[in-house]
C-alpha positions in Angstrom: 79.2 128.1 64.6 76.8 129.0 61.7 79.7 128.3 59.3 79.4 124.5 59.9 75.9 124.4 58.4 77.0 124.6 54.8 74.7 125.7 52.0 71.7 123.9 50.6 72.9 121.3 48.0 71.6 121.9 44.5 71.2 118.1 43.8 68.3 117.5 46.2 65.0 116.0 45.1 64.1 113.4 42.5 66.0 113.1 39.3 64.5 110.6 36.8 62.5 109.2 39.7 65.5 108.6 42.0 67.5 110.5 44.6 70.9 111.8 43.6 73.9 109.5 43.8 76.3 109.8 46.7 79.5 111.7 46.1 82.8 109.7 46.3 83.4 110.8 49.9 82.3 108.4 52.7 79.9 110.9 54.3 76.7 109.7 52.5 74.5 106.6 52.4 71.7 105.8 49.9 69.4 102.9 49.3 70.0 103.5 45.6 73.8 103.1 45.8 75.3 99.9 44.6 78.8 100.1 46.2 79.3 98.8 49.7 80.6 102.0 51.1 77.4 104.0 50.4 74.8 101.3 50.1 72.1 100.9 52.8 68.8 99.0 52.7 65.6 100.9 52.1 63.4 101.5 55.1 60.3 99.4 55.7 57.0 100.8 54.5 54.4 98.6 56.2 51.2 100.4 55.3 49.6 103.2 53.4 50.4 105.4 56.4 54.2 105.2 55.9 54.7 108.8 55.1 52.7 109.9 58.1 54.6 107.6 60.4 57.9 108.9 59.1 56.7 112.5 59.6 55.7 111.7 63.2 59.2 110.2 63.9 61.0 113.2 62.3 58.9 115.8 64.1 59.5 114.1 67.5 63.3 114.3 67.2 65.6 117.0 68.4 67.5 119.2 65.9 65.5 117.9 62.9 63.7 120.3 60.6 61.3 119.0 57.9 62.2 121.2 54.9 59.8 119.8 52.3 57.0 117.2 52.5 54.9 116.3 49.5 53.2 113.0 48.6 55.9 110.4 48.2 58.8 112.7 49.1 60.3 114.2 52.3 63.4 116.3 52.8 64.6 116.9 56.3 67.8 118.3 57.9 69.5 116.9 61.0 71.9 119.2 62.9 74.6 117.9 65.2 74.5 119.0 68.8 77.9 120.5 69.3 79.4 121.6 66.0 76.0 122.3 64.3 76.9 120.3 61.2 73.9 119.9 58.9 73.0 116.7 57.1 70.3 116.5 54.4 68.1 113.4 54.6 65.7 112.6 51.8 63.0 109.9 51.6 61.1 108.5 48.7 58.0 106.7 50.0 56.9 103.8 47.8 54.2 101.2 48.6 56.6 98.5 49.9 59.7 100.5 51.0 61.1 104.0 51.7 64.2 104.9 49.8 66.6 107.1 51.7 69.6 109.2 51.1 71.5 110.8 54.0 74.4 113.1 53.2 76.6 115.5 55.1 76.9 119.0 53.6 80.5 119.5 54.7 83.6 117.5 55.3 84.9 114.2 54.0 84.1 111.6 56.7 81.1 111.6 59.0 82.5 108.8 61.2 79.4 106.8 60.3 76.8 109.3 61.5 74.6 109.1 58.4 74.5 105.3 58.4 73.8 105.2 62.1 71.0 107.7 61.6 69.3 105.7 59.0 69.6 102.5 61.0 68.1 104.3 64.0 65.2 105.5 61.9 64.7 101.9 60.7 64.4 100.6 64.3 62.0 103.4 65.2 59.8 102.6 62.2 59.8 99.0 63.1 58.7 99.9 66.7 55.6 101.7 65.2 54.3 98.6 63.4 
């Protein structure tokens, strides 16, 4: 099943202060996107502890690995339970919001998995307030 993990994308990280745009395929969502298919609202950042709260949430979840964490930026991977597909999720923590990009490494459609993941994280962050 290791073949479903894909390889690390080369477009991760900040580019001119923003995360990379989503590809044309529907297996990505981003708070920087302007089209309805890929657009998702940024996550709430209620306090100066937003990055720590986000890290606590990520570290408590199954099949999540934090790949990189530096002030204002986090990259994590989420691995699906059965097929072991890997999705890259990036966060840019700002004073009033957390920008997010969640994208599948492989395939065309994700059946809404990336959007559902971000909305689930939104609810979990709200519960920590």
